[in-house]
Each structure stands twice: as C-alpha cells, then as structure tokens.
N, C-alpha and C positions, 0 to 999 in steps of 0.2 A: 916196429912201433914205436918204442923207446928211443932209438936211435931220431927219426922223425920227430920226436918230442921235443929233444934237448941239443941235437944241432939245426935243426932250421928253427923248428916255430917258436923257440925261446927267445929269439930275437924281436919278433913281431907280433908274439900272441900275450896278451894285457889279459890278465886273470885276477879278480879283487877277491880275494878270500878274506875271510874273516880271523884269519892268523893271518895274515902278508897284512892288514890294518887294524892290528891289536895295538898299537902305540895308539893311532888317530882314536879308536873306539874308548877306549881304556876302561875296558870290560875288567871286571874280578878276578881272580884266580878261579879255574874248574879244576877239580880233584875227583878223579874216578876212581874207584875202588870197584874192586871183584871180588863181592862176596861170596865163599865156597862151604854150604853145609853138605849135610849124608842124611839121606833117607833116614828112617827108622825102620825097626824089623817089620812092622806090618807093613808098612807105605813099600820097602822095599822087594816083597815078596809080591807084591802083588804086580809092581811095574819090570818083575824079571818073567815074570809069565808072562805079562802083554807084551813086553820086548822080543821075547824068543818065539813066541805066537805069528808075531811083525816079521820076525827075520828067518824066520819058516816062509812066509808067504811071498817074500821079499825075493828071496832064492830058486821056488819056484818059477819065478817072471824070470830071472836069468837064466835058468836053467833052458827055459820052453822058446827064448830068446825074446819074448815079449814084455822087456821091462819100461820101457817108451809107450809101448798100446794100452800100458795099464796104468800112468802118471797120475791119472784123478785116484785111483784107490792107493797108492804107497802115497800122496799126498795125506790121504788120509789116514795111513797107517801111524805117518809123524805126527799129523794133529793129534790123534788119541795117545800117542808117547809123551808129547807136549804136556797133553793138559794131565796126565797120569802122576807127573814129576809135580806138579803143581798143588793136586790134590787129586786122591782116589773119585772123589765123590763127580768130578769133572764129567768123569768118565762112565760109571756105575747111574749116574741119575743123570745124563745127559737129555735134551730133546729129545736125540734120535733113539735111545734108550727108551725111555717112554713112551714113544710112538709106536713102536716093536711090540710092548707089552702090551698094549692097548690095542692093537692091530684089528679086534675084533668089534669096536667099539665106532661109535659114527666117526669119520673121517673129521670131523670139522668140529669135534669137541680137542681136539689137541692141536696146539699155534705147530705149523710145519716149522721146524730148522732150520736154519740153513746147511746146503746140502754138502759146504767146506767145512767151518768151523763148529758145527752141531749146536752150536748154540740158539738160540730167537733169533730169525732176521733183524739185522740193523740195517735201517736203507733199502730192505728189498725190493730186487729188481726181480722180475719173471724173463725166463725165457722162454723160444720160441715152442722150445718142446716141454712148456711148462713146468720145468723145474724154476724152486725158489732160491736165489743165492744173497747173503748181503752183499752190497753194491760193493765196496770195499773188496771183498775177500775173492770177488769173481774177479776182477781189478787184477788182484796180485795174484792169484792162479793163472792169467791168461799172462803176464811178464813172465813168470817162474816157467812157464812151459814152453812158454815160447810160439804158441798158435793158438787157435781160436776154435774150438771145441768145447762142447756141453761138461764138466764134470763127472755129471750122473751118466750120462750115456752113450758121449762121442758124437751126438749127433754135430753138423757145423750149428756155430754157435748165432745166433741171432736176436738181438740185447739191445732195447734203447733204453740208454743210461738218463738222458734226461726226463722221459715218461713218466719215474717215481719222485719228482721232485717236490710235489706237493704233500710228501706221504708225509711230512715232518707236522703236518697239521693234527693230524692224530695220535696222538702217545700214551703209551698204559705208563709211561714214566711219571715219578713223582718225588719230589725234595724230601719230604719225611718217610713215606715206606717205600715198598720196594713193588715192579712189576710184575701181574701177574702171572706172566710166564718165567717168575724168576727160578734159579734154582732152588731156594731157600723155601719155596712152595710144593716141592718134590722129594723131601728131606724130612725127615725127624728130628724136627730140633730138639727133642729134649735129651738125643743122643748125639748131638752133633760135636762132632770131633775134629778137633782142629789138624792142621798138616805142617811140617818141616816150616814150611816159606812162608806159612802165615806167622807159625812162631819166631822168624828171621828177621818179618816185617815186624813185628811187636817191639821186638829187642830195640832196632834199628829205629823206633820211634822216642821209644824210651832213653835210648843215648840222646836225639837229639834236641831232645825237649831238655835233658837234664843239661848239655852243652848251651842252649840259650831259648830261653820261657816264649819266647816271643815266635819263634821259627816254624815255617809251614814247608812242607814238601808238597811234593805231587806224587800219585805213585801209579805204573801206568803197566796196562795187562792188555794182551790180543783177545782174552778171554774175558767178554763180559760176566758170564758165572763165576769163576774166579773172583771179580770185584765184589760179587753179589756176598761170596762167605769171605771176602775181606771185611766186606763195611758190617758184617753182620756181628764177625768176633770180638772188631775195633770198639762197635756199640755195648757191646756186653763187657767190655773193659772199660767204658764211659771216655770213649776217644770221640771227639765230633768229626765228623766229616762230611763231605757231598760226593756225588757221581753222577758225573758226566760218559755217556754212550751213543749211538747211533741213533737208539728209540726214541729219545726225546726229543720236545719239538724244541723249535727256538726260543720261545717263553719261558722254557720249562730250564733252558742251557744257561738262557741270560740270570734267570732266577740263581741256577746256583755257581755260577761263575761271581756272581754280586757277592754272594753269601763267603765266599770263601776270599774275596779282598774284602772284604766292609768286616767283618766278625770275628774279632782277634780270636773269640777262643774253638773258631774251626781252622784245626790243624793240617788234617789234609785233603785231599780232593783225589779222591780215584775215577781213573781216566783211562776210559777206551782207546786204544794205541790207536785205532782207526778212525776216531771220532776228535781226537786231542793232539793227536800229533803232528798235526800242521793249524797256521790261523791261528797262535790263539797267544795273546801274550799274557804269562804270570808270573812276571817279577817279585810278587808279593810273598812267592815262596822262593827257597834258596837250597833247596835238598829235591834232589829225582830219586826215585824207586825205581830200577826196573826188572817186574818181576818174571821176567822168562824172555829169552834170546832168540831174535831174527836173525837168519843166515844170513841179509840183507841188512849192513849197519850202517846205511845211509838213513833207515827207518828209524835207529835209536837215538842216531846222530839228530835229527828233525823232532824227537820228543827231547831232549836234554836242551836245544833250543829255545823250549819254552821259557824259558828263565833264565838261560846266559844270553841275556841282550841286550841292548841302551836301555836305562831306567832300571838294570839292577847294580846293586852297591853293594852285596853282601858277597863272600866268598858263597862258590858255588861245591855241593857236593853230590856228585851220583853216586850211588850204589848199585851194582849188577848182581841180579841176585842169579846163583848155578847152582847145579846139585850135582855134588860130583858121581863121578860113573856111572851117567846116565848117558842120553839124547844129548843134555845142553851140551856138554865139552865137546861135543862133535862138533856142535854148530858153532861154539867159537871157535876152533879151529878152521870150520869152514870159512867162517869170518872172516879170519887172517890171511887164509888162502885168498878170499876174494878182493881183499883190500889190497895186496900186492898186486894184483890185477888189473884192480882202480886205478893204481899210482903210474902204472904203464901205460897207460889212455892216455890219447890227448884229451885232454878238458874233464876226463874222468866218466866216463860212461856208466849211470845210474843202470840203466837197461842189464850190462854187464854182470851189477851188482845182484841185479832180482831175480834173473834166472837162475834154474835148477838143473845142472845139463844131469847126463848120464853118470857122469865119473863123479859128481858130485851126493848122490843118490848111492853111488855105493858105497863111496866114503860114508855118507852117513850108518848105513846098516853094517857093512861089511867087516867085522871087529876080526 
C-alpha cells in the first residue's frame, strides 16, 4: 500500500490539504500543547479500583475467547474509565446509576440515558429493539466495531437516523440554566468537589486571560455531564461561559453562539464534541482546550479546525489534557499508532482511524 501511494499514485493523485496550501491561506501559527497532570489520592484510589475491576472482566473475555462478542460491554468499560479520569461524579452519579437506584420506581420518572455514553441522550435514536442512544454515539460505535448490531442486546441493528431530525424542536436546554436531566440535579452542590482536570482547566484559563485580556476559548469534551460540572465550577469562580450540546434546539444553539461571538465578557464556550466538532466557524476564539482524548485523532483535528481557519488572525493555542498513569495515556499511544497507519494509506482512510480492533482493545487493557 505504501509503495502504491509513493511510487505510482504520487504522480497522478492531487491532494489539497491545509498544510499544503498554508502559503495561500496565510493562517496564523498553531501550537499544540500536551498538558499532563496526576490524580489526587482520592481520585487515584477510585480510578485504580474501577480499572482493576474492568481489567478482570476484560481478562475473562480473553480466556473464554469471546472478546469481540462482548465488544459493547468492553466499549462500556472504556467509557467508564475515561469518565472516572475526568471526574468520579460522572460514574457515581451517571443517569445509568440513577436508573439502577430508582429501578423500583415508575420507569417514566427517570430519563433514559444513552446506552453507550451513559449521559442523557443527545439527538436520540431508538433502535428496532427499543434501545435508546445518542445518534453520534451509535454512529461512532458502528464505525469502531465494524458491524451493525445493537450495543445493548446484539440484535441486528435497524434504525432510521433521519426519523428524529425534528427532535430539536423540543429542548430542555437553556442558556442561563441547566437541563432538568443535568448531573448537577443528582449531586449535593453544597458538598461539590472539583477534580484534577477541572482545576487544570481553571489554571489554563487564568493563564490565558493574564496573557491576553480579550482572549476567548472553546472547551471540548465528549461527555455533556462533564461540561455541566465545568460550567458550574467556572460560574462559581466568576468566569462567564455558554454551553452547546446536542439536546439544544437550533434557536438555543444560535443564541449561545451569538452570545459567545458578540459578548466580550463571555470568555468560554463549553461544547460537546458530538455537537460542535464540525460545521461551526468560531474564529473569535484563539484557544481550544480538549478535555478528554479520543482514539480517533481525526475527531480532535476537526475540533481544532473550529478556530484554525480563514478569518482567524491570532496565533492558535491548543491544550490537550491528559492524566498520567491512566487509560488516557494508552489512548494517546493508540492515536500515534493509528496515525502511522493513516499516513501509510492512500488518501488516509478515516474509517481506519475510527475502528477499534481486537489488538487495539488488548493494547488498552493489557498492562
């Protein structure tokens, strides 16, 4: 494949990339920084316990030879580990955990969470087997596993992704408040505890404002519940921000974008990677904070391109947050491996970047 790319197609294949057209675009420089922090004692104890439990379950699948047959559960284990690194609240007070605790109550009283990310569903889709998922979560899962079956029950997956396009007309999201399904409504705010990542972000925001009093930034996370926790923490410290996620109506989205663009006091845009990673132009911001790594590096590049595009005149700074000695470091190494494969393919197949193979799963779990 590499020989085909460099010896044969190089002379007849024309690719217009941002890097190749840098002189014409005249974009400002982009600096990508990897910030590494360590969990505090309580966070580390919780994460280690969860990791050992997850690894034990993973090993049983290997011994039984049923690893890929249990892909959905392994995907779930990975999600919980990634959430625990962001903040233990994301696991302890998840919608799924709440539903289990209230299983004896009327099922209609608990909003059904996404079966993959365990957050309240964004842009919901219902499968033929009546399981509910975020539209983007289900698409990502299907791409990563390379097959089309329900992550919850493994039945053949049948779903109309266009059937819920009008779901945006109803939204529980508001600009000034939080959704009724927000994680903030499930925790005791009087006893609210921050996390290593939230404190690291607050520090970076302080540095940004000290360097440039007019600077603005976009904060990306794949978990809307984590964005809610960040939002609450920033509000407590007097930092004005807006939030965008897939549960918001188009009117609410436009209002959030307009406020961030036009209000000089609104410094931070909290954005779900599912909802804001593509199709947005936010060159009013000059910094991007990526709170959690994803094994598909193309997803992160798309998020960075929200501000690094025509119309941007300030130097761009990207900060990627990673916690040492956790699953996130292995995800970073997996990104690097996938980038090498990506560069060696003709045209760079994004499908190869998003797919998690059996070898990838073993790399993430086996120490």
